[in-house]
KEDREN-167659 format. One record per atom (N, C-alpha, C): residue in three letters; atom name; y, z, x. Coordinates in Angstrom, 1 decimal. Layout:
BEGIN
<rec ALA, CA, <Y, Z, X>>;
...
***
This chain:
BEGIN
<rec MET, N, <-1.2, 0.0, 0.8>>;
<rec MET, CA, <0.0, 0.0, 0.0>>;
<rec MET, C, <1.2, 0.0, 0.9>>;
<rec ALA, N, <2.3, -0.7, 0.4>>;
<rec ALA, CA, <3.5, -0.8, 1.2>>;
<rec ALA, C, <4.2, 0.6, 1.3>>;
<rec LEU, N, <4.8, 0.8, 2.4>>;
<rec LEU, CA, <5.5, 2.1, 2.6>>;
<rec LEU, C, <6.8, 2.1, 1.7>>;
<rec PHE, N, <7.4, 1.0, 1.6>>;
<rec PHE, CA, <8.6, 0.9, 0.8>>;
<rec PHE, C, <8.4, -0.3, -0.2>>;
<rec ASP, N, <9.0, -0.1, -1.4>>;
<rec ASP, CA, <8.8, -1.1, -2.4>>;
<rec ASP, C, <9.3, -2.5, -2.0>>;
<rec ASP, N, <10.3, -2.6, -1.1>>;
<rec ASP, CA, <10.9, -3.9, -0.8>>;
<rec ASP, C, <10.1, -4.6, 0.3>>;
<rec GLU, N, <9.1, -4.0, 0.9>>;
<rec GLU, CA, <8.3, -4.7, 1.9>>;
<rec GLU, C, <7.4, -5.7, 1.2>>;
<rec PRO, N, <7.3, -6.9, 1.8>>;
<rec PRO, CA, <6.5, -7.9, 1.2>>;
<rec PRO, C, <5.0, -7.6, 1.3>>;
<rec VAL, N, <4.3, -7.9, 0.2>>;
<rec VAL, CA, <2.8, -7.6, 0.2>>;
<rec VAL, C, <2.1, -8.9, 0.7>>;
<rec LYS, N, <1.2, -8.7, 1.7>>;
<rec LYS, CA, <0.5, -9.8, 2.2>>;
<rec LYS, C, <-0.6, -10.2, 1.2>>;
<rec PRO, N, <-0.7, -11.6, 0.9>>;
<rec PRO, CA, <-1.7, -12.0, 0.0>>;
<rec PRO, C, <-3.1, -11.8, 0.6>>;
<rec LYS, N, <-4.0, -11.5, -0.3>>;
<rec LYS, CA, <-5.4, -11.3, 0.1>>;
<rec LYS, C, <-6.0, -12.6, 0.4>>;
<rec ARG, N, <-6.7, -12.7, 1.6>>;
<rec ARG, CA, <-7.3, -14.0, 1.9>>;
<rec ARG, C, <-8.5, -14.1, 1.0>>;
<rec VAL, N, <-8.6, -15.3, 0.5>>;
<rec VAL, CA, <-9.8, -15.6, -0.4>>;
<rec VAL, C, <-11.0, -15.8, 0.4>>;
<rec HIS, N, <-10.9, -16.7, 1.4>>;
<rec HIS, CA, <-12.1, -17.0, 2.2>>;
<rec HIS, C, <-11.6, -17.5, 3.5>>;
<rec GLU, N, <-12.3, -17.2, 4.6>>;
<rec GLU, CA, <-12.0, -17.6, 5.9>>;
<rec GLU, C, <-13.2, -18.4, 6.4>>;
<rec ILE, N, <-13.0, -19.7, 6.7>>;
<rec ILE, CA, <-14.1, -20.6, 7.2>>;
<rec ILE, C, <-14.8, -19.9, 8.4>>;
<rec GLY, N, <-16.1, -19.9, 8.4>>;
<rec GLY, CA, <-16.9, -19.3, 9.5>>;
<rec GLY, C, <-17.1, -17.8, 9.5>>;
<rec GLN, N, <-16.5, -17.1, 8.5>>;
<rec GLN, CA, <-16.7, -15.7, 8.5>>;
<rec GLN, C, <-18.1, -15.3, 8.2>>;
<rec ASP, N, <-18.5, -14.1, 8.6>>;
<rec ASP, CA, <-19.8, -13.5, 8.3>>;
<rec ASP, C, <-20.0, -13.3, 6.8>>;
<rec LEU, N, <-20.9, -13.9, 6.2>>;
<rec LEU, CA, <-21.2, -13.8, 4.8>>;
<rec LEU, C, <-22.2, -12.8, 4.4>>;
<rec SER, N, <-22.9, -12.2, 5.4>>;
<rec SER, CA, <-24.0, -11.3, 5.1>>;
<rec SER, C, <-23.6, -10.0, 4.4>>;
<rec LEU, N, <-22.4, -9.6, 4.5>>;
<rec LEU, CA, <-21.9, -8.4, 3.9>>;
<rec LEU, C, <-21.4, -8.6, 2.5>>;
<rec LEU, N, <-21.4, -9.8, 2.0>>;
<rec LEU, CA, <-20.9, -10.1, 0.7>>;
<rec LEU, C, <-22.0, -10.0, -0.4>>;
<rec SER, N, <-21.7, -9.5, -1.6>>;
<rec SER, CA, <-22.7, -9.5, -2.6>>;
<rec SER, C, <-22.8, -10.8, -3.3>>;
<rec VAL, N, <-23.8, -11.0, -4.1>>;
<rec VAL, CA, <-24.1, -12.2, -4.8>>;
<rec VAL, C, <-22.9, -12.6, -5.7>>;
<rec GLY, N, <-22.3, -11.6, -6.3>>;
<rec GLY, CA, <-21.1, -11.8, -7.2>>;
<rec GLY, C, <-19.9, -12.3, -6.4>>;
<rec GLU, N, <-19.7, -11.7, -5.2>>;
<rec GLU, CA, <-18.6, -12.1, -4.3>>;
<rec GLU, C, <-18.8, -13.5, -3.8>>;
<rec LEU, N, <-20.1, -13.9, -3.5>>;
<rec LEU, CA, <-20.4, -15.2, -3.0>>;
<rec LEU, C, <-20.1, -16.2, -4.2>>;
<rec GLU, N, <-20.6, -15.9, -5.4>>;
<rec GLU, CA, <-20.4, -16.8, -6.5>>;
<rec GLU, C, <-18.9, -17.0, -6.8>>;
<rec GLU, N, <-18.1, -15.9, -6.7>>;
<rec GLU, CA, <-16.7, -16.0, -6.9>>;
<rec GLU, C, <-16.0, -16.9, -5.9>>;
<rec ARG, N, <-16.4, -16.7, -4.6>>;
<rec ARG, CA, <-15.8, -17.6, -3.6>>;
<rec ARG, C, <-16.2, -19.0, -3.7>>;
<rec ILE, N, <-17.4, -19.3, -4.2>>;
<rec ILE, CA, <-17.9, -20.7, -4.4>>;
<rec ILE, C, <-17.0, -21.3, -5.5>>;
<rec GLY, N, <-16.7, -20.5, -6.6>>;
<rec GLY, CA, <-15.9, -21.0, -7.7>>;
<rec GLY, C, <-14.5, -21.3, -7.2>>;
<rec GLN, N, <-13.9, -20.4, -6.4>>;
<rec GLN, CA, <-12.6, -20.6, -5.8>>;
<rec GLN, C, <-12.5, -21.8, -4.9>>;
<rec LEU, N, <-13.5, -22.0, -4.1>>;
<rec LEU, CA, <-13.6, -23.1, -3.2>>;
<rec LEU, C, <-13.7, -24.5, -3.9>>;
<rec LYS, N, <-14.5, -24.4, -5.0>>;
<rec LYS, CA, <-14.7, -25.6, -5.8>>;
<rec LYS, C, <-13.4, -26.0, -6.5>>;
<rec ALA, N, <-12.7, -25.0, -7.0>>;
<rec ALA, CA, <-11.4, -25.3, -7.6>>;
<rec ALA, C, <-10.4, -25.8, -6.6>>;
<rec GLU, N, <-10.5, -25.4, -5.4>>;
<rec GLU, CA, <-9.6, -25.9, -4.3>>;
<rec GLU, C, <-9.9, -27.3, -4.0>>;
<rec ILE, N, <-11.2, -27.6, -3.9>>;
<rec ILE, CA, <-11.7, -29.0, -3.7>>;
<rec ILE, C, <-11.2, -29.9, -4.8>>;
<rec THR, N, <-11.2, -29.5, -6.0>>;
<rec THR, CA, <-10.7, -30.3, -7.1>>;
<rec THR, C, <-9.2, -30.5, -6.9>>;
<rec ARG, N, <-8.5, -29.5, -6.6>>;
<rec ARG, CA, <-7.1, -29.6, -6.4>>;
<rec ARG, C, <-6.8, -30.6, -5.2>>;
<rec LEU, N, <-7.5, -30.5, -4.1>>;
<rec LEU, CA, <-7.3, -31.4, -3.0>>;
<rec LEU, C, <-7.7, -32.8, -3.4>>;
<rec ASP, N, <-8.8, -33.0, -4.1>>;
<rec ASP, CA, <-9.1, -34.4, -4.6>>;
<rec ASP, C, <-8.0, -35.0, -5.4>>;
<rec ALA, N, <-7.4, -34.2, -6.3>>;
<rec ALA, CA, <-6.4, -34.7, -7.2>>;
<rec ALA, C, <-5.2, -35.1, -6.3>>;
<rec GLU, N, <-4.8, -34.3, -5.3>>;
<rec GLU, CA, <-3.7, -34.7, -4.5>>;
<rec GLU, C, <-4.0, -36.0, -3.7>>;
<rec LEU, N, <-5.2, -36.1, -3.2>>;
<rec LEU, CA, <-5.7, -37.3, -2.5>>;
<rec LEU, C, <-5.6, -38.5, -3.3>>;
<rec GLN, N, <-6.0, -38.4, -4.6>>;
<rec GLN, CA, <-5.9, -39.5, -5.5>>;
<rec GLN, C, <-4.4, -39.9, -5.8>>;
<rec ALA, N, <-3.6, -38.9, -5.9>>;
<rec ALA, CA, <-2.1, -39.2, -6.2>>;
<rec ALA, C, <-1.5, -39.9, -5.0>>;
<rec LYS, N, <-1.9, -39.4, -3.8>>;
<rec LYS, CA, <-1.3, -40.1, -2.6>>;
<rec LYS, C, <-1.9, -41.5, -2.4>>;
<rec GLY, N, <-3.1, -41.7, -2.7>>;
<rec GLY, CA, <-3.7, -43.0, -2.7>>;
<rec GLY, C, <-3.1, -44.0, -3.6>>;
<rec SER, N, <-2.8, -43.5, -4.8>>;
<rec SER, CA, <-2.1, -44.3, -5.8>>;
<rec SER, C, <-0.7, -44.7, -5.4>>;
<rec THR, N, <0.0, -43.8, -4.8>>;
<rec THR, CA, <1.3, -44.0, -4.3>>;
<rec THR, C, <1.3, -45.0, -3.1>>;
<rec ARG, N, <0.3, -44.9, -2.2>>;
<rec ARG, CA, <0.2, -45.8, -1.1>>;
<rec ARG, C, <-0.1, -47.2, -1.6>>;
<rec LEU, N, <-1.0, -47.3, -2.5>>;
<rec LEU, CA, <-1.4, -48.6, -3.1>>;
<rec LEU, C, <-0.2, -49.3, -3.8>>;
<rec ALA, N, <0.6, -48.5, -4.5>>;
<rec ALA, CA, <1.8, -49.0, -5.1>>;
<rec ALA, C, <2.8, -49.5, -4.1>>;
<rec ALA, N, <3.0, -48.8, -3.0>>;
<rec ALA, CA, <3.9, -49.1, -2.0>>;
<rec ALA, C, <3.4, -50.4, -1.3>>;
<rec GLU, N, <2.1, -50.5, -1.0>>;
<rec GLU, CA, <1.6, -51.7, -0.4>>;
<rec GLU, C, <1.8, -52.9, -1.2>>;
<rec ALA, N, <1.5, -52.8, -2.5>>;
<rec ALA, CA, <1.7, -53.9, -3.4>>;
<rec ALA, C, <3.2, -54.3, -3.5>>;
<rec LEU, N, <4.1, -53.4, -3.4>>;
<rec LEU, CA, <5.5, -53.7, -3.5>>;
<rec LEU, C, <6.0, -54.4, -2.3>>;
<rec PHE, N, <5.5, -54.0, -1.1>>;
<rec PHE, CA, <5.9, -54.6, 0.1>>;
<rec PHE, C, <5.0, -55.7, 0.7>>;
<rec ARG, N, <4.0, -56.0, 0.0>>;
<rec ARG, CA, <3.0, -57.0, 0.5>>;
<rec ARG, C, <3.7, -58.4, 0.6>>;
<rec ARG, N, <3.5, -59.0, 1.7>>;
<rec ARG, CA, <4.1, -60.3, 1.9>>;
<rec ARG, C, <3.0, -61.3, 1.8>>;
<rec GLU, N, <3.2, -62.3, 1.0>>;
<rec GLU, CA, <2.1, -63.3, 0.8>>;
<rec GLU, C, <2.6, -64.7, 1.2>>;
***
C-alpha cells in the first residue's frame, strides 16, 4: 500500500514471458491464458487495421 495517497500505484503485472509457472494454481493459469488470448485478439485487430491502411496507401500511390 502507498505511504501517501498521492503516490502512484504500480499496476500489477499480468504475465511475464518466461517466468516460472510451477507456483501458479490451475485457476491462475486459466486466468492468464484468458488474458493472453484477449491480448492476442487485440494485437490481431491492430495488425488488421494497419494492414488495411497500408493497402489503401499503396493503392492511392500506385503508379501504373
